[in-house]
DOFIRO-749927 format. One record per residue (C-alpha): x, y, z; residue in one letter; residue number from 0. Coordinates in pm, whole numbers, plus 50000, padded with zeros to 5 digits. Example, Ala and Ser with C-alpha at 12.3 -4.5 7.8 and 13.67 -1.06 7.14 Angstrom:
<atoms>
[[51230,49550,50780],'A',0]
[[51367,49894,50714],'S',1]
</atoms>
This chain:
<atoms>
[[39967,40054,95749],'M',0]
[[40216,40002,96014],'T',1]
[[40424,40277,96187],'Q',2]
[[40729,40162,96008],'K',3]
[[40562,40189,95668],'T',4]
[[40432,40539,95749],'I',5]
[[40778,40645,95862],'S',6]
[[40941,40527,95550],'L',7]
[[40671,40703,95328],'F',8]
[[40723,41034,95517],'I',9]
[[41104,41005,95469],'T',10]
[[41057,40948,95088],'F',11]
[[40813,41234,95057],'I',12]
[[41068,41470,95243],'M',13]
[[41346,41354,95018],'A',14]
[[41137,41418,94706],'L',15]
[[41050,41769,94823],'I',16]
[[41410,41847,94908],'S',17]
[[41527,41725,94555],'Y',18]
[[41262,41934,94385],'S',19]
[[41367,42250,94579],'M',20]
[[41727,42191,94475],'I',21]
[[41628,42155,94102],'I',22]
[[41405,42470,94130],'M',23]
[[41683,42660,94300],'G',24]
[[41927,42570,94021],'C',25]
[[41686,42660,93755],'S',26]
[[41617,42988,93932],'S',27]
[[41980,43073,93956],'D',28]
[[42036,42993,93595],'S',29]
[[41747,43228,93495],'N',30]
[[41902,43509,93710],'K',31]
[[42206,43491,93475],'G',32]
[[42464,43355,93715],'T',33]
[[42824,43298,93594],'D',34]
[[42793,42919,93588],'T',35]
[[43046,42799,93337],'A',36]
[[42922,42594,93040],'E',37]
[[43010,42244,93054],'I',38]
[[43249,42128,92777],'D',39]
[[43134,41784,92657],'I',40]
[[43285,41792,92298],'I',41]
[[43602,41584,92275],'P',42]
[[43885,41658,92046],'P',43]
[[43868,41517,91700],'G',44]
[[43992,41167,91602],'K',45]
[[44338,41157,91430],'I',46]
[[44290,40975,91101],'F',47]
[[44618,41022,90932],'N',48]
[[44881,40894,91178],'L',49]
[[45178,40801,90965],'T',50]
[[45518,40641,91013],'I',51]
[[45772,40824,90833],'L',52]
[[46040,40591,90906],'G',53]
[[46195,40358,91162],'P',54]
[[46562,40395,91219],'V',55]
[[46734,40137,91461],'D',56]
[[46566,40202,91795],'S',57]
[[46358,40504,91695],'T',58]
[[46049,40564,91485],'C',59]
[[45927,40896,91346],'L',60]
[[45556,40960,91361],'L',61]
[[45342,41229,91181],'S',62]
[[44983,41342,91205],'W',63]
[[44750,41634,91167],'M',64]
[[44682,41798,91490],'A',65]
[[44298,41781,91589],'P',66]
[[44151,42060,91801],'G',67]
[[43992,42114,92150],'D',68]
[[43643,42073,92011],'D',69]
[[43659,41838,91714],'G',70]
[[43890,41993,91470],'Y',71]
[[43896,42350,91586],'S',72]
[[44088,42520,91858],'G',73]
[[44379,42392,92056],'L',74]
[[44370,42058,92244],'A',75]
[[44558,42001,92574],'T',76]
[[44764,41685,92535],'K',77]
[[44827,41365,92360],'Y',78]
[[44827,41010,92479],'D',79]
[[45049,40796,92259],'L',80]
[[45063,40416,92314],'R',81]
[[45242,40136,92142],'F',82]
[[45287,39769,92147],'T',83]
[[45371,39482,91929],'T',84]
[[45022,39341,91958],'D',85]
[[44754,39548,91782],'S',86]
[[44484,39385,91994],'N',87]
[[44640,39499,92311],'I',88]
[[44668,39844,92160],'L',89]
[[44281,39833,92085],'K',90]
[[44232,39762,92451],'N',91]
[[44450,40065,92533],'W',92]
[[44505,40035,92898],'T',93]
[[44760,39753,92867],'N',94]
[[44960,39917,92589],'A',95]
[[45280,40113,92688],'Y',96]
[[45216,40478,92723],'A',97]
[[45486,40722,92596],'N',98]
[[45533,40991,92880],'P',99]
[[45725,41237,92662],'Y',100]
[[45473,41364,92404],'M',101]
[[45485,41719,92275],'P',102]
[[45202,41955,92341],'L',103]
[[44929,41977,92066],'P',104]
[[44961,42265,91814],'I',105]
[[44673,42454,91640],'T',106]
[[44426,42241,91460],'A',107]
[[44490,42144,91100],'G',108]
[[44880,42176,91126],'N',109]
[[45119,41880,91072],'N',110]
[[45286,41760,91371],'Q',111]
[[45569,41499,91422],'Q',112]
[[45722,41309,91706],'F',113]
[[46029,41082,91725],'L',114]
[[45965,40772,91951],'V',115]
[[46300,40655,92101],'T',116]
[[46411,40348,92317],'G',117]
[[46253,40093,92088],'L',118]
[[46380,39741,92013],'I',119]
[[46497,39709,91663],'P',120]
[[46295,39491,91419],'D',121]
[[46010,39444,91675],'S',122]
[[45733,39553,91438],'N',123]
[[45564,39794,91672],'Y',124]
[[45222,39939,91623],'C',125]
[[45126,40292,91752],'F',126]
[[44804,40495,91813],'A',127]
[[44715,40827,91974],'I',128]
[[44423,40971,92164],'K',129]
[[44389,41336,92236],'T',130]
[[44263,41513,92555],'L',131]
[[44126,41857,92613],'D',132]
[[44131,42080,92920],'N',133]
[[43788,41938,93035],'A',134]
[[43915,41584,93033],'G',135]
[[43723,41475,92718],'N',136]
[[43924,41211,92521],'I',137]
[[43908,41155,92141],'S',138]
[[43840,40832,91979],'E',139]
[[44152,40620,91921],'I',140]
[[44347,40719,91605],'S',141]
[[44408,40493,91308],'N',142]
[[44660,40232,91410],'I',143]
[[44997,40210,91221],'V',144]
[[45247,39934,91231],'R',145]
[[45619,39953,91164],'E',146]
[[45694,39794,90831],'P',147]
[[45867,39456,90808],'I',148]
[[46243,39490,90789],'S',149]
[[46361,39484,90431],'G',150]
[[46060,39668,90274],'L',151]
[[46086,40042,90177],'P',152]
[[45882,40307,90356],'Q',153]
[[45735,40608,90184],'V',154]
[[45497,40894,90290],'A',155]
[[45374,41206,90124],'I',156]
[[45491,41509,90309],'I',157]
[[45358,41779,90090],'S',158]
[[45096,41886,90020],'P',159]
[[44916,41818,90359],'Q',160]
[[44609,41636,90379],'N',161]
[[44304,41849,90339],'G',162]
[[44500,42144,90197],'S',163]
[[44408,42360,89898],'Y',164]
[[44639,42369,89581],'I',165]
[[44645,42560,89259],'S',166]
[[44842,42599,88939],'D',167]
[[45185,42414,88958],'M',168]
[[45260,42252,89286],'I',169]
[[45539,42029,89410],'Y',170]
[[45439,41688,89554],'I',171]
[[45705,41575,89788],'Q',172]
[[45763,41239,89961],'A',173]
[[45989,41093,90212],'Q',174]
[[46130,40739,90145],'A',175]
[[46381,40520,90326],'I',176]
[[46507,40157,90313],'D',177]
[[46770,39952,90486],'D',178]
[[46944,39903,90158],'K',179]
[[46854,40191,89939],'G',180]
[[46578,40348,89729],'I',181]
[[46602,40341,89348],'I',182]
[[46288,40550,89266],'K',183]
[[45983,40710,89400],'V',184]
[[45685,40737,89162],'E',185]
[[45403,40975,89215],'F',186]
[[45028,40950,89124],'F',187]
[[44727,41174,89128],'A',188]
[[44380,41024,89095],'D',189]
[[44557,40693,88987],'T',190]
[[44720,40873,88693],'L',191]
[[45094,40848,88679],'Y',192]
[[45266,41192,88727],'I',193]
[[45631,41126,88719],'G',194]
[[45933,40969,88897],'V',195]
[[46226,41097,89111],'D',196]
[[46529,40895,89173],'I',197]
[[46715,41126,89400],'M',198]
[[46619,41273,89743],'P',199]
[[46448,41495,89819],'P',200]
[[46187,41305,89625],'Y',201]
[[45950,41546,89462],'Q',202]
[[45768,41610,89125],'I',203]
[[45579,41900,88979],'Q',204]
[[45221,41858,88908],'W',205]
[[45015,42083,88693],'D',206]
[[44668,42124,88858],'A',207]
[[44574,42419,88623],'H',208]
[[44309,42246,88442],'E',209]
[[44131,42098,88754],'C',210]
[[43790,42234,88828],'S',211]
[[43725,42455,89134],'H',212]
[[43715,42276,89468],'E',213]
[[43759,41935,89318],'S',214]
[[43909,41671,89540],'A',215]
[[44222,41480,89432],'H',216]
[[44380,41176,89585],'I',217]
[[44768,41196,89581],'I',218]
[[45004,40913,89673],'Y',219]
[[45351,40767,89593],'A',220]
[[45517,40431,89584],'Q',221]
[[45888,40358,89650],'A',222]
[[46101,40086,89504],'T',223]
[[46410,39961,89678],'D',224]
[[46734,39795,89543],'T',225]
[[46568,39449,89602],'D',226]
[[46279,39554,89366],'N',227]
[[46038,39563,89658],'N',228]
[[45763,39829,89599],'T',229]
[[45564,39978,89868],'V',230]
[[45286,40247,89837],'G',231]
[[45234,40548,90063],'S',232]
[[44923,40649,90242],'G',233]
[[44681,40879,90044],'T',234]
[[44654,41252,90078],'V',235]
[[44342,41427,89964],'I',236]
[[44375,41783,89855],'C',237]
[[44143,42034,89685],'Y',238]
[[44194,42270,89394],'T',239]
[[44104,42639,89434],'D',240]
[[44093,42813,89096],'T',241]
[[44067,43148,89273],'L',242]
[[44434,43102,89358],'L',243]
[[44542,43056,89000],'F',244]
[[44633,43418,88967],'Y',245]
[[44957,43546,89139],'P',246]
[[44923,43717,89461],'Q',247]
[[44955,44088,89440],'P',248]
[[45310,44227,89496],'I',249]
[[45340,44536,89709],'G',250]
[[45639,44802,89698],'I',251]
[[45799,44814,90035],'I',252]
[[46079,45075,90003],'D',253]
[[46214,45363,89802],'F',254]
[[46534,45421,90005],'S',255]
[[46831,45517,89803],'G',256]
[[46654,45758,89574],'T',257]
[[46875,46034,89448],'N',258]
[[46883,46287,89164],'E',259]
[[46703,46156,88859],'S',260]
[[46714,45783,88984],'T',261]
[[46464,45596,89219],'C',262]
[[46533,45277,89374],'R',263]
[[46225,45058,89409],'V',264]
[[46216,44746,89634],'I',265]
[[45915,44513,89646],'W',266]
[[45813,44175,89808],'N',267]
[[45942,43858,89650],'R',268]
[[45675,43635,89472],'S',269]
[[45601,43305,89628],'N',270]
[[45451,43161,89300],'E',271]
[[45590,42819,89195],'L',272]
[[45497,42900,88823],'D',273]
[[45655,43248,88844],'F',274]
[[45751,43404,88504],'A',275]
[[45825,43756,88579],'G',276]
[[45768,44107,88734],'Y',277]
[[45662,44412,88536],'M',278]
[[45743,44740,88691],'L',279]
[[45504,45019,88579],'Y',280]
[[45581,45386,88644],'Y',281]
[[45444,45719,88538],'D',282]
[[45377,46075,88651],'T',283]
[[45009,46028,88647],'A',284]
[[44748,45764,88751],'V',285]
[[44596,45523,88680],'P',286]
[[44890,45289,88633],'I',287]
[[44783,45004,88401],'T',288]
[[44936,44844,88100],'Y',289]
[[44688,45047,87900],'L',290]
[[44784,45389,88023],'T',291]
[[45134,45378,88137],'V',292]
[[45429,45513,87931],'H',293]
[[45720,45344,88109],'H',294]
[[45759,44979,88209],'S',295]
[[46051,44741,88268],'D',296]
[[46044,44359,88291],'T',297]
[[46243,44150,88553],'I',298]
[[46248,43779,88496],'S',299]
[[46446,43656,88799],'N',300]
[[46214,43584,89105],'I',301]
[[46500,43690,89348],'E',302]
[[46546,44036,89177],'D',303]
[[46318,44255,89397],'T',304]
[[46531,44570,89383],'T',305]
[[46531,44793,89063],'Y',306]
[[46688,45122,88981],'Y',307]
[[46467,45340,88759],'V',308]
[[46692,45590,88594],'Q',309]
[[46665,45924,88398],'N',310]
[[46351,46040,88572],'L',311]
[[46229,46394,88564],'I',312]
[[46373,46588,88850],'D',313]
[[46151,46699,89147],'T',314]
[[45861,46509,89004],'S',315]
[[45610,46267,89173],'K',316]
[[45618,45924,89011],'Y',317]
[[45364,45651,89070],'Y',318]
[[45493,45294,89067],'F',319]
[[45313,44961,89042],'R',320]
[[45431,44585,89030],'I',321]
[[45263,44339,88800],'L',322]
[[45347,43975,88858],'S',323]
[[45275,43708,88591],'F',324]
[[45314,43342,88567],'D',325]
[[45390,43091,88286],'I',326]
[[45028,43061,88208],'F',327]
[[45000,43435,88137],'D',328]
[[44790,43498,88454],'H',329]
[[44882,43840,88580],'E',330]
[[44796,44050,88891],'T',331]
[[44866,44420,88950],'L',332]
[[44973,44528,89288],'G',333]
[[44889,44840,89481],'P',334]
[[44998,45182,89354],'I',335]
[[45274,45362,89551],'D',336]
[[45449,45693,89487],'S',337]
[[45779,45880,89539],'N',338]
[[45939,46208,89460],'F',339]
[[46254,46238,89266],'T',340]
[[46523,46493,89367],'L',341]
[[46646,46785,89170],'N',342]
[[46990,46718,89010],'A',343]
[[47188,46755,88706],'A',344]
[[47195,46493,88435],'P',345]
[[47454,46214,88487],'T',346]
[[47471,46088,88130],'E',347]
[[47793,46154,87934],'L',348]
[[47731,46158,87558],'I',349]
[[48035,46052,87328],'P',350]
[[48102,46286,87054],'L',351]
[[48254,46210,86714],'I',352]
[[48413,46485,86491],'A',353]
[[48518,46463,86119],'W',354]
[[48682,46726,85913],'Y',355]
[[48548,46752,85559],'Y',356]
[[48551,47010,85277],'S',357]
[[48243,47211,85406],'D',358]
[[48335,47217,85779],'G',359]
[[48356,46982,86065],'I',360]
[[48079,46723,86112],'L',361]
[[47979,46652,86473],'L',362]
[[47789,46327,86566],'M',363]
[[47662,46170,86884],'W',364]
[[47422,45922,87033],'D',365]
[[47072,45993,87149],'S',366]
[[47041,46052,87523],'C',367]
[[46805,45870,87768],'L',368]
[[46712,46182,87976],'L',369]
[[46339,46207,88035],'H',370]
[[46358,46575,88129],'D',371]
[[46560,46672,87835],'F',372]
[[46587,47042,87731],'E',373]
[[46862,47058,87464],'C',374]
[[47206,46956,87340],'Y',375]
[[47461,47237,87337],'T',376]
[[47784,47221,87139],'I',377]
[[48091,47391,87286],'F',378]
[[48401,47486,87086],'R',379]
[[48747,47579,87223],'S',380]
[[49101,47626,87087],'Y',381]
[[49243,47470,87402],'D',382]
[[49145,47146,87569],'E',383]
[[48990,47307,87871],'L',384]
[[48623,47362,87786],'I',385]
[[48384,47534,88022],'T',386]
[[48031,47685,87984],'E',387]
[[48200,48026,87925],'Q',388]
[[48366,47902,87616],'D',389]
[[48218,47967,87269],'D',390]
[[47877,47808,87239],'I',391]
[[47835,47701,86880],'V',392]
[[47461,47604,86900],'T',393]
[[47194,47446,87103],'S',394]
[[46977,47171,86948],'I',395]
[[46630,47121,87105],'Y',396]
[[46517,46807,86921],'K',397]
[[46615,46501,87116],'K',398]
[[46647,46284,86795],'D',399]
[[46870,46538,86619],'S',400]
[[47204,46381,86643],'L',401]
[[47443,46570,86420],'S',402]
[[47570,46924,86341],'Y',403]
[[47806,47071,86080],'S',404]
[[48036,47357,86217],'D',405]
[[48170,47591,85947],'N',406]
[[48220,47890,86169],'S',407]
[[48548,47795,86325],'Y',408]
[[48881,47986,86297],'D',409]
[[49070,47831,86007],'T',410]
[[49385,47970,86131],'N',411]
[[49380,47733,86431],'Q',412]
[[49563,47393,86425],'T',413]
[[49352,47217,86698],'N',414]
[[48988,47263,86769],'I',415]
[[48827,47105,87073],'Y',416]
[[48458,47019,87070],'Y',417]
[[48232,46902,87363],'A',418]
[[47860,46834,87395],'I',419]
[[47657,46943,87692],'G',420]
[[47329,46787,87801],'L',421]
[[47075,47018,87953],'Y',422]
[[46759,46931,88145],'D',423]
[[46436,47138,88174],'I',424]
[[46552,47273,88507],'G',425]
[[46857,47433,88359],'G',426]
[[47097,47177,88500],'L',427]
[[47358,47022,88275],'Y',428]
[[47655,46801,88226],'I',429]
[[47947,46870,87979],'I',430]
[[48112,46568,87815],'G',431]
[[48483,46509,87759],'D',432]
[[48640,46735,87476],'P',433]
[[48703,46581,87137],'R',434]
[[48995,46714,86944],'I',435]
[[49003,46786,86572],'T',436]
[[49330,46867,86391],'T',437]
[[49301,47085,86079],'L',438]
[[49522,47002,85783],'P',439]
[[49802,47235,85696],'D',440]
[[49707,47233,85337],'F',441]
[[49380,47313,85157],'P',442]
[[49156,47015,85117],'P',443]
[[49111,46866,84782],'P',444]
[[48821,46994,84569],'P',445]
[[48502,46785,84550],'D',446]
[[48459,46589,84232],'N',447]
</atoms>
């Protein structure tokens, strides 16, 4: 072995020992729990649903679902959009034109749009996107989309979004444009025809009520222009969730404006597309269900989220609950809330009718709505000013007793004034307007 060979061998051995020590040192450091950052090697997910929503002159609107930092979760760092008129150049990527004005990525799973400007009209561009994360990892190239040939309509599903969950009645919405005009947009689900819309915004209602839980459904549309050209959209896959069939619970948010025997109840608006109505339950005891409650009111307008509950018992604690129901009779009870009413006199004026007849004067009135009813009180006076100090004829404690015959009045009087007072269980009252009865100046004819 020559001296030169020995020297080279020793140099190799020393290099090998040094490399081994470096490796061992790194391993030792990692075992000591150093703060060495974990290397990110997971690239963002590939965009599969890049869609052209419509070219207009020198612009083109693109839409896609945002991927994530690691696959399809998290937040990526930036997009790299490229376009050219030759799809082969686009596949090679580096020779395609890069758009420098891309928006920042949004949270994974959300729909994102971007308007490409400065294009040459009728050039039939094709587009693709790659996504980058903060570690420099780059996703695969997205699906390549090409501007449609001038003269053909363009149509795309814009709702529901790809991969979303649906339930009950949903609106399928599409965007369609054409250089001459769109005459109709037809909608399909799982190859079955759903319906057609002839005016923008193009949409149709689809009943997914009978679909099985977590079943996948393919939705698409096709647009027809004034030249009878028909073009189909890309497909959107969505999934049904039968657990969402029932309306979401509606909570009460405010009782402000409560006064006397009235309580103003305000609740959240329902977001159900198949909304049918609200049911407001209230009572002085719990539980509050349709089986136990004594009072309820129905509101059929989805925008009516404020309701005045009247004729409540003064200084009482009431429990309130909103039930929302849909057109399929699915119903959901919201949480129970409570509020106190204030102590106040009745506010209801009861009209009184008086007739003179041979045996006296007959008084009649309508039933009141007061919940804390105590009694009706009949007042009589021989002048039109009636106060509580005037002659009390009688008090009637049955709420459904609605008439009284007075035969104890002064027959020497010409005019008699009657009024009815409404009392609650707290002793508070309201007296109605007086009703005049004029006695005849001759004896009444005898009864036959």
